[in-house]
Structure formats: C-alpha cells, structure tokens
C-alpha positions in Angstrom: 100.5 130.0 87.7 97.2 128.1 87.8 95.5 127.2 91.2 93.0 124.5 92.1 91.0 124.7 95.3 89.5 121.5 96.6 88.3 119.8 99.8 90.8 116.9 99.7 94.0 116.3 97.7 95.2 112.7 97.5 98.8 112.2 96.4 99.1 108.8 94.7 96.6 106.7 92.7 97.5 103.3 94.0 95.2 101.2 96.1 95.4 103.5 99.1 94.7 106.6 97.1 91.9 105.0 95.2 90.2 103.7 98.4 90.3 107.1 99.9 89.2 108.9 96.8 86.1 106.7 96.2 85.0 106.8 99.9 85.4 110.6 100.0 83.7 111.2 96.7 80.7 109.1 97.7 80.7 111.1 101.0 80.1 114.3 99.1 83.6 115.7 99.2 85.3 117.4 96.3 88.4 115.3 95.6 91.5 115.8 93.5 94.0 113.0 92.9 97.6 113.8 91.9 99.7 111.0 90.3 103.3 111.7 89.3 103.5 108.7 86.9 101.9 109.3 83.5 99.4 106.4 84.1 97.2 105.9 87.1 97.1 102.8 89.3 100.5 103.3 91.1 103.2 100.7 91.5 100.6 98.0 92.3 99.2 98.2 88.8 102.3 98.9 86.7 105.4 97.3 88.2 104.3 95.5 91.4 101.4 93.3 92.2 99.6 93.0 88.9 102.5 92.5 86.5 104.3 90.1 88.9 101.2 88.0 89.5 100.3 88.0 85.8 103.8 86.7 85.0 103.5 84.1 87.7 100.3 82.9 86.2 101.7 82.8 82.7 104.6 80.6 84.0 102.2 78.4 85.9 100.0 77.9 82.7 103.1 77.1 80.7 104.6 74.6 83.1 101.2 72.9 83.8 100.5 72.5 80.1 103.9 71.1 79.3 103.6 68.6 82.2 100.2 67.3 80.9 100.4 63.6 80.0 98.7 64.5 76.7 101.5 67.0 75.9 104.2 64.6 77.1 102.9 61.7 74.9 102.6 64.1 71.9 106.2 65.1 72.4 105.2 68.8 72.7 108.1 71.0 73.9 108.4 74.8 74.2 110.8 77.4 75.5 108.9 80.7 75.6 110.9 83.8 76.1 110.5 86.3 78.9 108.9 88.6 76.4 106.4 85.9 75.5 105.5 85.4 79.2 105.0 89.1 79.8 102.6 89.6 76.9 99.5 88.8 79.0 100.6 91.1 81.7 100.5 94.2 79.4 96.9 93.4 78.5 95.9 93.0 82.1 97.6 96.2 83.1 95.7 98.1 80.4 92.4 96.6 81.6 93.1 97.5 85.2 94.1 101.1 84.3 91.0 101.7 82.1 88.8 100.3 84.9 90.3 102.5 87.5 90.1 105.6 85.3 86.4 104.9 84.9 86.0 104.8 88.7 87.4 108.4 89.0 85.4 109.6 86.0 82.1 108.2 87.3 82.7 109.7 90.8 83.7 113.1 89.4 87.2 112.9 90.9 89.7 115.1 89.0 93.1 113.4 88.3 96.1 115.6 87.6 99.6 114.5 86.6 102.9 115.7 88.1 105.2 115.5 91.1 103.6 117.0 94.2 105.5 118.9 96.8 104.2 120.8 99.8 105.0 124.5 99.8 102.7 125.4 102.7 100.6 123.6 105.3 97.6 123.6 102.9 99.3 124.1 99.6 101.0 121.8 97.2 103.0 122.6 94.0 102.4 120.2 91.2 105.1 120.3 88.6 106.2 123.9 88.0 103.0 125.7 87.0 100.1 124.4 89.2 99.3 124.8 92.8 96.6 122.9 94.7 95.1 124.2 97.9 93.1 121.8 100.1 91.7 121.5 103.6 93.0 118.0 104.0 95.6 115.7 102.4 96.0 112.0 102.0 99.5 110.7 101.3 99.3 107.4 99.4 102.7 107.7 97.7 103.7 104.0 98.1 107.2 102.6 98.4 110.1 101.5 96.2 112.7 98.8 96.5 115.5 99.8 98.9 118.6 100.6 96.9 121.8 100.8 99.1 124.4 103.1 97.6 127.1 100.4 97.4 125.1 98.3 94.9 125.3 99.3 91.2 121.7 99.0 89.9 122.8 100.4 86.5 124.6 97.1 85.8 122.7 95.0 83.3 122.9 91.9 85.5 121.8 93.5 88.8 118.0 93.9 89.3 115.4 94.9 91.9 111.7 94.0 92.0 110.9 96.9 89.8 113.4 96.1 87.0 113.4 92.3 87.1 110.1 92.3 85.1 112.0 93.9 82.2 114.4 91.0 82.0 115.0 90.1 78.3 116.3 86.6 78.5 115.8 83.8 81.0 119.0 83.3 83.0 120.5 79.9 83.8 121.2 80.9 87.4 120.1 83.6 89.8 120.9 84.8 93.3 118.1 86.4 95.3 119.4 88.5 98.2 116.7 88.9 100.7 114.2 86.2 101.6 111.2 88.3 102.6 107.9 88.1 100.7 109.2 89.6 97.5 112.4 87.5 97.5 110.5 84.2 98.1 107.9 85.0 95.5 110.5 85.7 92.8 112.6 82.8 93.8 109.6 80.5 93.4 108.7 82.1 90.1 112.1 81.7 88.5 112.6 78.2 89.9 109.4 77.2 88.0 111.3 78.2 84.9 114.1 75.8 85.9 116.5 78.6 86.8 119.0 77.6 89.5 118.3 79.6 92.6 120.5 80.8 95.5 118.1 82.3 98.1 120.1 84.3 100.6 118.3 85.0 103.9 119.6 87.6 106.4 117.5 85.9 109.1 117.3 82.5 110.7 114.2 81.2 109.0 112.0 82.1 106.1 109.2 84.6 106.7 109.4 84.6 110.5 106.0 86.3 110.9 104.3 83.1 109.6 103.3 80.2 111.7 106.4 78.0 112.2 104.8 75.0 110.6 103.9 76.9 107.5 107.4 78.5 107.3 108.9 75.0 107.6 106.7 73.7 104.9 107.7 76.5 102.5 111.4 75.8 103.3 110.9 72.1 102.6 109.1 72.6 99.3 111.7 75.1 98.1 114.6 72.8 98.9 112.7 69.8 97.5 112.4 71.7 94.2 116.2 72.3 94.1 116.6 75.8 95.6 119.7 76.4 97.8 118.7 78.5 100.8 121.4 80.2 102.9 120.2 81.5 106.3 121.8 84.1 108.6 124.0 85.6 105.9 124.9 89.2 105.1 126.3 90.9 102.1 129.9 92.1 102.2 130.1 93.4 98.6 128.7 92.7 95.2 131.1 92.2 92.3 129.5 92.7 88.8 131.2 91.0 85.9 130.5 90.8 82.2 129.3 87.2 82.4 127.6 87.3 85.8 127.5 88.7 89.3 129.5 87.6 92.4 127.9 88.1 95.8 130.5 88.1 98.5 129.1 87.3 101.9 130.5 88.3 105.3 130.7 84.6 106.2 133.4 84.3 103.5 131.2 82.6 100.9 131.1 83.8 97.3 128.2 83.1 95.0 128.5 83.6 91.3 125.3 83.5 89.1 124.1 85.0 85.9 122.1 87.7 87.6 121.3 89.0 91.0 118.0 90.2 92.3 118.2 92.6 95.3 115.1 92.0 97.4 116.2 93.3 100.8 113.6 95.7 101.9 111.6 98.7 100.6 111.6 102.4 101.3 108.8 105.0 101.3 108.4 107.3 98.4 108.8 110.5 100.4 111.7 112.1 98.4 111.1 115.8 97.6 107.6 115.8 99.0 108.4 118.9 101.0 107.6 117.1 104.3 109.9 119.5 106.1 107.3 122.3 105.4 104.9 120.2 107.5 107.4 119.3 110.2 107.1 115.6 109.3 110.1 113.3 109.6 110.0 109.9 108.0 112.1 107.1 109.6 115.3 105.8 108.1 113.4 103.7 105.6 111.1 106.6 104.5 108.0 105.5 106.5 105.7 107.9 108.2 104.1 107.3 111.6 100.4 107.8 112.1 97.7 107.3 114.7 94.9 104.7 114.5 93.0 106.9 112.1 96.1 107.3 109.8 96.6 111.0 110.8 100.2 112.1 110.9 101.5 114.7 113.4 99.7 117.2 111.2 96.0 116.3 111.9 94.9 117.5 108.4 97.5 115.2 106.7 96.8 111.5 106.5 99.1 108.7 105.3 98.1 105.3 104.1 99.5 102.2 102.3 103.1 101.2 101.9 104.4 104.6 103.1 103.3 103.7 106.6 105.1 100.4 106.5 103.8 97.0 107.7 101.9 95.1 106.4 102.6 96.7 103.0 99.8 94.8 101.2 97.7 96.2 98.4 94.5 95.0 100.1 95.5 96.6 103.4 96.3 99.9 101.6 92.8 100.1 100.1 91.3 99.4 103.5 93.5 102.0 105.1 92.5 104.6 102.5 88.9 104.0 103.2 89.5 104.2 106.9 91.3 107.5 106.6 88.4 108.8 104.4 85.8 107.7 106.9 87.6 109.7 109.6 87.7 112.8 107.4 84.0 112.4 106.9 83.5 112.4 110.6 83.5 108.7 111.7 85.4 107.8 114.8 85.4 104.1 113.8 88.8 102.5 113.6 89.7 100.2 110.7 90.2 96.5 111.3 93.3 95.5 113.2 96.3 94.3 111.2 95.6 90.8 112.7 92.2 90.8 110.9 93.8 91.4 107.5 94.7 88.2 105.7 98.2 87.8 104.3 98.6 86.4 100.8 102.0 85.3 99.7 102.3 84.1 96.1 105.1 81.5 96.3 104.7 78.1 94.8 102.6 76.8 96.4 101.0 80.0 97.8 100.5 80.8 101.4 97.8 82.7 103.2 97.1 83.3 106.9 95.0 85.3 109.3 95.0 85.6 113.1 97.4 84.2 115.7 100.2 81.8 115.1 101.0 78.9 117.5 104.1 80.8 118.7 102.0 83.8 119.6 99.3 81.8 121.4 101.9 79.9 123.4 103.7 83.1 124.4 100.3 84.6 125.5 99.4 81.4 127.5 96.2 81.0 125.6 95.0 77.3 125.7 94.5 76.2 122.1 94.3 73.1 119.9 95.2 72.4 116.3 93.1 71.0 113.5 94.9 69.8 110.3 93.7 69.0 106.8 96.3 67.7 104.4 95.5 68.4 100.8 96.8 65.0 99.7 93.7 63.6 101.4 91.2 65.8 99.6 89.5 64.5 96.5 89.5 67.9 94.7 93.3 68.2 95.3 93.8 64.6 94.0 91.7 65.3 90.9 93.5 68.6 90.1 97.0 67.0 90.8 97.8 69.8 93.3 98.0 67.7 96.5 100.8 69.6 98.2 99.6 71.7 101.1 97.5 71.8 104.2 94.9 73.9 106.1 95.5 74.5 109.7 93.0 75.8 112.2 94.0 77.1 115.7 91.1 77.3 118.1 90.5 77.8 121.8 90.3 74.6 123.8 87.4 75.7 126.0 85.3 78.0 123.8 86.1 76.6 120.4 86.7 80.1 119.1 88.8 80.3 115.9 92.0 82.0 116.8 94.0 81.6 113.6 93.8 80.0 110.2 96.9 79.2 108.1 96.9 77.7 104.7 99.7 76.4 102.4 99.0 75.1 99.0 96.9 75.7 95.8 94.3 78.4 96.1 95.4 79.3 99.7 94.8 83.0 99.2 91.2 82.2 98.2 90.5 79.5 100.8 91.5 81.8 103.7 88.5 84.0 103.3 86.1 81.4 104.6 88.0 81.4 107.8 88.2 85.1 107.8 84.4 85.4 107.5 83.8 83.1 110.5 86.4 84.8 112.7 84.7 88.1 112.1 81.4 86.8 113.6 80.2 88.0 117.0 77.8 86.7 119.5 79.2 83.2 119.5 79.2 82.9 115.7 83.0 82.4 115.7 83.2 78.7 116.5 84.8 75.6 115.3 81.3 74.0 115.3 80.4 76.1 112.2 82.9 74.0 110.2 81.8 70.7 111.7 78.1 71.3 111.1 78.2 73.0 107.7 77.8 71.0 104.5 80.5 71.8 101.9 80.3 71.1 98.2 82.1 67.9 97.3 84.7 67.7 95.9 86.1 71.1 96.8 89.2 72.6 98.4 86.9 74.4 100.9 86.1 70.9 102.3 89.4 71.2 104.1 87.7 73.3 106.8 85.4 70.4 107.8 88.3 67.9 107.8 90.5 70.2 109.8 87.7 71.1 112.3 86.9 67.4 112.9 90.6 66.6 113.2 91.0 69.2 115.9 87.8 68.5 117.8 88.7 64.8 117.9 91.9 65.7 119.7 89.9 67.2 122.5 87.6 64.2 122.8 90.4 61.6 122.7 92.2 63.1 125.7 
C-alpha cells in the first residue's frame, strides 16, 4: 500500500477546499487535496451553484428574447427542451473545472481521487490502496439534499436539487416541497418556463431570515406570476403514480402534479469519513461544530463550508477555507462575521442583503431610519424594462451609520456590494453621507443608493 506524507490534507475540492488549499500553498505549506468525485470543483461546480445558475440564465435569455417586441411582431415562437437549455451549462462547468485545475497545478498542490476515511488521528485511507499522513486536516466535504427514508427518490417523477437538473422534459405542473432558498429558486426558475407551481412552505412566511419587507415582496411577486404558495404545511406522505405524484399534507390537502421536487433541507457529507476515530459526532443533519477558527474538537482537524451548516453559501465557504488556512499558518485573526457576508438568492427577481433587518434592529432597540429607492423610478430600470424591485438602506438615526442593506430586483446580487464596501469602512467612513455626496454614473442601477440615502435623510429632516 502506497503512503503520502504531507503538511495538510484537504478533503473536498469545492469552494471551501479550494480557498484553504490556495491560501496554504501560498503560505509555503505542502498541500494535498482529496476529491472523491472523478472531477474537481465539488457540488458547487457540478450539480449545485454553477449548473443551476447557468440554467436560470438560459431560461432568462430565452424568455426575454421571446418577449421582445421585435420577436413578437415577427411571430417568432420557440419551445426549447430541457436538454437545449442545459447545453450552455456543460460548457461553463468544463471551463470552471479547467480553471480550477490550473489553480492547483500552478500552486503545486497535488490532487488525488477517491473516498477518504480516517483510520487514525493523523492518517487517512483513500480508496483501498493509498494512505495519507498529515499534520493537519481540513474537512470541506460539503452537503447533499436531505433524503428522508419515506420518500422514494428512485421514482422517475420525484426529484431533489441534485437530480432535477437531469430532467428530460419540461413538466406541465410541479410541486416544490420546502420553501427555503433552494425551493424558492427552483420554483421561480420553472415558473419562468410557464410550469404551474405549488410551493409548499413548512413555515409561516418565505425565507424568514430576510427583512420582512423583502420577504413580502418576494411572496407578492411569486403570487402575481401565478404560483400557489401554501404556508405552515407538513408532509403526511407522498404517493408516486405513473402519471404524476400526489403530496398528501397533514392538513388534509392533497396536491397532484406531474413531478415533485423535494427541497426540504440538506445534510452534511460525513458518511463513512471515519469521524468516530477522531471522536467527532456530527449533529442529526450531519453538520460539524467548530470554534471561531473552524477547528473541531480535534484542534488539528478543521471543517469549513456546508458541512458546518449556516450560511451554506459558496462565497462563505471560500472565505471560511481561507480563514482556517490563515489560522493554520499562525494567524489569530478571525474571519468576518456571518452578518458581514452578503446573501445572494437567485429567485426571479433576485434578492441580496447584508447586515441587520428591521426586525433585528427593533428587537435590539437600536434607533434606525429607512431609505427606499424603487426601481420603477430609476431611468436605467425603465430603459432595461426591469422595473420591479427596490433598494432599502437601514441606518442609525443619530450617527447615520449604515446598519443594513436589502435589495430586491434585477442585479441585486451585484448592487449589494456597494453597500458592503461602505459598511466595512472604519473611522467614520461608514455613513449615509457617502451615498448622498457621491456622484453615480447616470443612468445606472447603482444610482439607487443615492436615491435611497436622500429618501431616508429627508425623513429625519421632515420630523
């Protein structure tokens, strides 16, 4: 049996593993990355973020083109298949994989393939014929859709977020069980294809972690586009049929649609990792607990990304990987707080936010004011025909410090970074006055910051 000795072994090549590997390699450490899948990039690249967002964009391009007045007048109609819509995703996945492979090559990081399992505190068995001995380990194994045992995922009409991307034909109707980020994104995506959607939410409102006004706006837009949202529901059983799937709810309702997408939670990929050898016990959803430096109970074993749970974002995973690597390299600096990491939700329209919500500020008795900018009033939004949405700034009434930025509408995930940059300023740089006194290009979507800032400041002056 062959043996590799290295400074650091990273298990998983997704964003968390890549972030750690690059930081450690540039810090002079010898690094080996182990990936159980036959291609690098993890779930983010191959069956999560990249393929789903590529499919979303393909759907958007198609629908926008067909709605164009020129196309309408010309009588152009098209009905692309799911396979047609996925073609672009495969090209992008290949580009992403090749790019990431070059990162490892240029930084002299060895990548090995196979399932890793701990057989000792400092030793991992990869496959059947290779052991890797290392001083420290970074677990970046990601997560998978939660699959309860009473749901038959082998049935051809029952899907989760990993398998829905392989759908052969567009359904006429679809039930999405679970209205978290994944459920809302896929519900929006398929509604854009004119699929009838039942969105079943186990909670009282959509995406409860969002600012209430943004959550309400999402609910309104979904219903306005014809989705049926059912709150506070729970599954009793699922009845698969030859011509569809019936979801029986505990409230007594029964929903029959062509297909069902199960989007109720995820679970950490900790199966058969040999964590018992380390004395590590994941929680009931397979998540590992860590300290602020992403160390587990075993100080030489770190965990980053989806396997540590919330916020379960690719961007956060990369930052966490770099944070763990910096600690291994001797830095005592903590990574940015979760509240400093923007959330991007790719519904239609998309949502992005950073910082506190109105609900949180009210509960904490922090005096704040609100500034709004509605996209329908922005020239750029009018020109592009994407006038649905708004930018919302929450700021301290006395100091004018920006406390939160929430955006709903076209390019929200891009627009949010302007607010993020100002909120990160110190020495008085985080102030509403920046947006009031700065000249923005015209017409742009970024101009929404000036409009929202003046709107909020005028509220103070008019009291």
